[in-house]
N, C-alpha and C positions, 0 to 999 in steps of 0.2 A: 486382624487390626480392621476401626474406624479410619478414615485420610481425613485433611479438610486441600483446600485449593487454593489457590497462593495463584494470583493474578501482579507476572513482571508489563510495567509500561513505563517505555520509555517518553524523559521530560519536555514534550514541546519538540518532538525527534528530528524532525528535517530541522529546524534554529538548534537545537544540540549537533548536527552534522554541520551548521557552518560556522556551527565556535569551535568545535572541536578541533579548527587549522585557522583562525583568527579569534586568538583569545581576543583581543581588543573588543570582540562584539558584545564580552559579557561588560551584562546591568545596563548595556541599550535598547533602545526600543529598534525590533528586528520581526521582520514577516519573508515572509517566501510565498512567490507566486506560482498558478497554474500554465496547464501546459500554454505559450505563445502571450505568456504577463501579461495574460485575463483577469485572475481575480485572488482573493490571498485567501492562499490555504493552509497557514499553520504562523501561529504567530508567539514571539515572547512574553515573557509576563508583561517588562514592562509595556508592549504596545498589547494589548490585551487592558493593560488599567490608561490605556487614549484615547478608550471604548475603540478601536478601529476591530470588523466588524467577522467572523470566521466568515466566507464568500462572497466578501461584499467584490466589487467590480476595483480595481485599482485605481480608474481614473477618475471614482470617486473620492478617494482617500486625499489624493495627490498634495493637497494643500496642506488637509493633517499632514503629512506623513512628512510633507517639508518643514513644515515648524517646528517640528521635532525633532529632524534627524534621523527620522526614522530611516536601519538600510535595509534594501531592498534585496532581496534574491531571484534570480529564475531558477525552477524546480532543473535540482539537477540529481535523474534520479538513478543513473550508474550507482552517485559517491551514496546516495539515502540506502539503493537497497542493498548494496557492499559492508557497509557500517551492518545497519538491519540481521544480518549473516553473520557475522562475529558476535553482538551479543547472541542473539540465538547460541552461534556454538560456545560460547562461556556457560552457560546456563546448561546446556546438556551437556555437557562436560560437571557442574557438580548434582543439576539432578537427574536421574533419572527415568523417573514420566513427565516431559515435556508435548505441550499441542502450541505449535505456532498458530496463532491468534489469526496475527495480519502484521503486518512490518514494522510495526511497535507495539507488538503486544504476544505474551504467552501468559497460556493457565499450566500450574505444575500443583503436578498431586504427592504430596506430604503424608505419611501418617501424623496424624491425630496427637497431637501436644500442649502443651500447660501456653500460657498467655504468651508471657515472660521467653521458658526456648520458642515457642513460632517469628517473638521480636526480633527474637536472637542471630537466626538464619534468615531472618527477612536485612537485617543491617549487614550479613555478609554478604549475602547475595549482593548488597547494591557495593557493595565498596570494591571487591572482587571482580564485579561492569566498568564501573567508575574505570580503576585501575587499569584491568586491561586493554577497554575500547573505549574512555573516555565520555561512552556515557551516560548522565543520570538519568537516575530512574528509579521508580517508587510502585512499592510493592503493601498488595492491601491479600488480609488472607481472613476469607470464610470456609462452613459447612458444606457450603455449594459455590456455583456458578457466580451467577445471580451477585447474591451476598460478600464475595470474593469481588467481586467488580463494585460495590457500594466500598467495602473500602478500601481498594484502589484509589474511590477517588477521594475519602478522604485525606487518604494520603499525603496525594497529590495539591489535594488546596487547603491540609490546614499545618502549616510550617512547622506547625508545635512539636505535628509527631515526628518528625525531622522524617522523611518521606517515606515510612514504613509505619503499618496500621494493621490490628487487629481485630473483627469487629467479638464485642466481650459477649458472653454467656449469659452476663446479667445485665440486665439493661436495653437491652438489642431497640425492644420495643419501644421504650425511649428517646434513640438513636434513629430510628427507622421514622421514627416522625415528625424531624427534623427532613426527609430527604424528599424533595418534589417531585411527584410520582413520574412526571416524561421526566428523569434524570435517572429512573428504574433503565437501564437494560432491556433491550427489544418491547421497549415504549416509545413508539415512534409518535411523531406530530398531531396527525390525527387521532389515533387513538389517548392520546393525553388528554385532547381538544373533551372528548365522548366522559373516559373517567369523570376530567373535573365539574364538566354536567350533570352527571348521576351524583358528583359529592365524593368521589375517593379519587381525592388529592396527596398525599400525599405515601411513599413506599412502605404504612402500617396500613392504612386501609386498603391500600390493592393487598395486603395481607392477608387483610379478615375479611375480603371480600366473601360473596355467599357465590358455589362453586358452580353450579347448574348457572349465574344471568356471569360469570364471567367464558362460560363456555361459549355461552349464545351470542356477549360481545363482542368473547376479541377473541375466541374461536379459541381453540386446545392448547394453541401456543400461550394465549394470557395466564391459562387454570396453570400452566407448567410454571412460566415467571415467577405465579402469585404461591405456589406447593416452594420455589427453591429460595421465595424466603423465609417459609416458612420451616427454611431448614432442610429438606425432603429433595434430594438430590438426583433434577430430572435429564440433566445435558451430562453424560459425561467425556471422561477426558479423549479429546479423540486422536493419539499419536500418531496414526495412519489418516495421513487426512481421504473424505471420502474421495473420489475418482470425478475431474471435474467431468460437466458433461458440452460444454462450449468454450472456447478460447478467440476472447477478441482480440482485434490489433488494429487502430485507430489514432487518428492528430485530425484536428482542425488544418490550415497549409496557414504561414506564416502572413503570407498574400495571397488575393483569389488567384485560381487554377484557369486558366482555359484549354491548353494547347493537349490535347489527348496522351502527349509522352510525356508532359509533365504528372499526366497524373497514375499513367500505369507507372515509373517513374515510385512514384511515391506507393502504390497498393504491393507494387514490390516489394519496397522494404517491408512494410505493415506485417508483409503474406511471410518472408527472411524471416521474421523478429516470433506473429506465433508459430512459426517451426520449430524454431528452435526452440519453443517452449515444449509444442508435442513433444519432444524427443528430450529431450531431458525430464517427463515426463515417462517417457516409456510409454506413447502412445498415439496413431494412428485416426488416423481422420478421412471421409471421405464422403464428406457432402462442403462446399463452400460455398457462402451467400459474400457478394462483395455487394454493396454499398455506398451508393454518392448523393451529395445530395448541397445543396446552394446553401446561403445566407439566407436564416428567415427572417435574420433582424434589418437587411440592410434594406432600406423601403426603393420604390421607384424598382430597384432592380429583378429583373424575368428569376423565378424560381421554378426550379427543375430537384425533384428527389427521386431517389426509383434503387430496387433492388433489386438482384439476380441470382438465385440460387442455382449451381452447382452438383449433380452425383455422380462419381469421378469413380473408373469402373471395376478399382477398388483399392482396399485402403492403403494408405501415404501416410511418409512425414516428408517426403524429398522436398525440400524447398524451389525444386526448378520443376519437375512434377505442376508444384500446385498455384506457380507463379504462370506455370501456362496456361491453366487452366481459369487463373485469375485471370490473368486477361486478355483471353478469348470474349469470359462473362463480359470485362469490361467497356472492349470494347462495344458490346449489343449496346450495355448501358450508358454508353456514350452521345452528349448532344449535344453539339455544336452551339454557340451562344448565350453560353450561358457560364458564367464564373459561380465554378467551385470552390467550395467552401471545407470539404474532408471526403476521407474515402476514406473505407472502410473494411476489413475485411472477418469474417466468424468461421470458424472452422463448427461442426456438428458429427454427428454419427461417433461418437469418438468409441475407440476400445482400446485394452493390451495391447501393445506392440507382439504379444507372447501368444495371443490368442485374432490376430488378421488371419482374418477367410482369402486364403486366394484364388484365381478366376481359370476357368478351365481355358478359356481359348483369348487369356488375357496376360505378358509376359511387360511384367516392368523395366524398364532397359536396367541391362547388368552393373552393376558396380555402383548400383548411389548408393544405398543403401553405408558403404564402408564413405561414400565422398564424403559425406556429411559429417561421419563420425570425425575425420580428419579435419573437418571445416569447423565443427563446435570444439574438437582440440584447439587447435590453432585459437581463438577467437578467444575461449575460457582465459588459453593463456597471453593473448596478447592483446583484447582488448575486443570489443563488437567490434565489426568490416570490417576487421583487421586482412578476411576475404569473403566477400560479397558478391553476389553473382554480377553482372556487369547490365543485368535487368535496371537493378536497382538508383544507377547514379553515382556519378561522382557528385557534379558538383551541388543536386540536391538545392535549389532556389527556391523549390518550394517549401523550406523545412520550415517547421515551428519556430515563432519568433523565443530566443533568449538571452536579450541583447544583457542581463546581468545573474549569468551561469555567472559561479565558482568552479576554478580547475577541480576536471576528478581522479582527487588526489591520490585514489587507492585504485584505479581502474585502470586509467590509463599512464602509459611510459612518459612521453609528453608532460604530459602535467604534474609528475610528482612535486610535492612540496620542499623544498631550499632550503638550508638553513644556513648561511652564515657567522660562524663563529672568530669573532675578533682572535688576530694570532696573540699568544704570548709569549713576552719578551722574558726570560731569568736576567735575572740581575746581581751579580757576584761583587757590585762594590768597588771593581775594577773595570779600569777602560779597556774595552776589545781592541 
């Protein structure tokens, strides 16, 4: 039986998460900032209408934000991640074939059906997610992933479709002629400029492009995109994500750091985050890269950036072991006299935990795997860092700025939403 793809996309996801626990934000312009409250990474439709651009530095928009009383929030990734998981859980309960593509997007493969049946299914999915999680979503249907992306864009941008749209069999070319080639999934800004210069300006132009020319100038990836626009599916549903090749964890500091001890605390914290991801995906690493850099945008300050890669005796996912090797690499990288802006870690040479090879002359400390399982279980139950290595510190003065962060309503016991209900007095018509 032939199948069709649907793309579910959460509308202005970070903003929708903020609005879920603060209904007074509905209809008001809202933006969410990146780490250290630096740039705008999410905007409500009202904020977009004011001309606030994605990725624009916050300080450049302060006047516009103040003039229009735009509500501003620091990024709250624990909240966003938890709500994303809830959306995906609902979707997986409703559909058997789901590929979680990103924090706010998922592809679904369903049997081919008539347009009205697809729209009815989409409306049901949309209403169920809204009822059970509270996040508004848009859903687009197409015979390929690329066409489903286009359908989703139409569902989101054109209110008359009510958040659900299925690409029609008849008149598809006329619709593709209205889509800018730069808005096609997989076509980046540089490729878009190249295509424009060659007269390929719309999705329809790309669909009808010459295969030899497309392969030469856009590689096989661009050719696949054109074929997807023709209704030939080249991108299968990946219900099992491919294994990662690396895991990175880093943050910019809230203030410049000059002290090695503070750098070690920050690095230990980031290693713990990356190691938790390793264990969650049942993987181990044998190669740890630590990097350190100053702020290249601070004119007049001395600049320094360097990295060091360490090969471990065996593959491991133990936070304690990884912190040990990371701290030694940092010690060798550190140079006094610099104001550092960022430290980070990259785990490479990843293998499945079940296939990690031992070492004839080296045995890891006993009990570490059991300890890590216990730590992960407690932190999942009570929140990140309920248990953590002392090397990651406690006061953490280096931590990135989050001056406008909303509470972690769903992931911290101390920040659960509080509901106040007025007392109800029953009147009987008689004096008490």
